[in-house]
C-alpha positions as CSV (number, residue, x, y, z in Angstrom):
1,X,299.8,283.3,121.1
2,X,297.8,280.9,119.2
3,X,294.8,279.0,120.9
4,X,291.3,277.7,120.0
5,X,288.1,278.0,121.6
6,X,287.3,275.7,124.4
7,X,284.2,274.1,123.1
8,X,284.1,271.0,121.0
9,X,287.6,269.8,122.2
10,X,288.5,266.5,120.9
11,X,288.4,263.5,123.3
12,X,291.6,261.9,124.7
13,X,293.5,260.2,122.0
14,X,295.8,257.2,122.9
15,X,299.3,257.4,121.6
16,X,301.6,254.6,120.3
17,X,305.3,254.8,121.0
18,X,307.2,255.6,117.9
19,X,304.2,256.8,115.9
20,X,303.1,260.4,115.0
21,X,299.5,261.2,115.2
22,X,297.5,264.4,114.6
23,X,295.5,265.7,117.6
24,X,292.7,268.4,117.2
25,X,294.0,268.9,113.5
26,X,296.5,271.3,114.8
27,X,299.3,269.3,116.6
28,X,301.5,266.5,115.4
29,X,302.3,264.5,118.5
30,X,305.0,261.7,118.4
31,X,305.7,259.7,121.5
32,X,309.2,258.3,122.0
33,X,309.9,254.5,121.4
34,X,310.6,254.1,125.0
35,X,307.8,256.1,126.5
36,X,305.8,253.1,127.5
37,X,302.0,252.3,126.9
38,X,298.9,254.1,128.6
39,X,299.7,257.6,127.4
40,X,297.3,259.8,125.6
41,X,297.0,263.4,124.4
42,X,294.1,265.6,125.5
43,X,293.5,269.2,126.4
44,X,295.2,270.5,129.6
45,X,292.1,271.8,131.2
46,X,291.8,273.1,134.7
47,X,292.8,269.8,136.2
48,X,296.1,269.8,134.2
49,X,296.9,273.4,135.1
50,X,296.3,272.6,138.8
51,X,298.7,269.6,138.6
52,X,301.2,271.7,136.7
53,X,301.1,274.3,139.6
54,X,301.6,271.6,142.1
55,X,304.8,270.4,140.4
56,X,306.3,273.7,139.3
57,X,305.0,276.1,142.0
58,X,302.5,278.8,141.2
59,X,305.3,281.4,140.8
60,X,307.0,279.2,138.1
61,X,303.9,278.8,135.9
62,X,304.1,280.2,132.4
63,X,302.0,283.5,132.1
64,X,299.5,282.6,129.5
65,X,295.8,283.5,129.0
66,X,293.3,281.2,130.4
67,X,292.2,280.2,127.0
68,X,295.6,278.7,126.2
69,X,295.8,277.0,129.6
70,X,292.5,275.2,129.0
71,X,292.9,274.2,125.4
72,X,296.7,273.5,125.2
73,X,297.5,269.9,124.4
74,X,299.0,267.8,127.2
75,X,300.1,264.1,127.6
76,X,298.4,262.2,130.3
77,X,298.6,258.7,131.9
78,X,295.2,258.1,133.3
79,X,294.4,261.1,135.4
80,X,298.1,262.2,135.9
81,X,299.6,264.9,133.9
82,X,302.9,263.7,132.2
83,X,303.8,266.7,130.1
84,X,302.6,270.0,128.5
85,X,305.4,270.5,126.1
86,X,303.9,273.7,124.4
87,X,303.8,275.3,127.9
88,X,307.5,274.3,128.6
89,X,306.8,271.3,130.8
90,X,308.3,268.1,129.5
91,X,307.9,266.0,132.5
92,X,309.6,262.6,132.1
93,X,307.9,261.4,129.0
94,X,310.0,261.4,125.7
95,X,307.8,263.1,123.2
96,X,307.5,266.0,120.6
97,X,304.8,268.1,119.7
98,X,304.7,270.5,116.7
99,X,301.9,273.0,115.7
100,X,300.7,272.4,112.1
101,X,300.2,275.3,109.9
102,X,297.8,275.3,107.3
103,X,297.2,277.7,104.4
104,X,293.7,278.4,103.3
105,X,292.9,277.5,99.7
């Protein structure tokens, strides 16, 4: 499991359908052409984890450390969680997310 520390998380970043952006220097995020407007990528945080628990049920939540839950990228429309692809919740938003690997030079 790879995660980052929770301090200095980047602010929400608006997504443009059909375009790939890099969030937090670690994730390539691409929103599908038909995803609609008003979707952003931001950390899942406690609020997102709570919304995920409401949708899936606590017994269906992925078993991951709290540090992962707080910092994992998620897709949002306003204050509503739309997807948390790296935790297995894709919601109804056509999107892809890839972890970018970097080699130290």
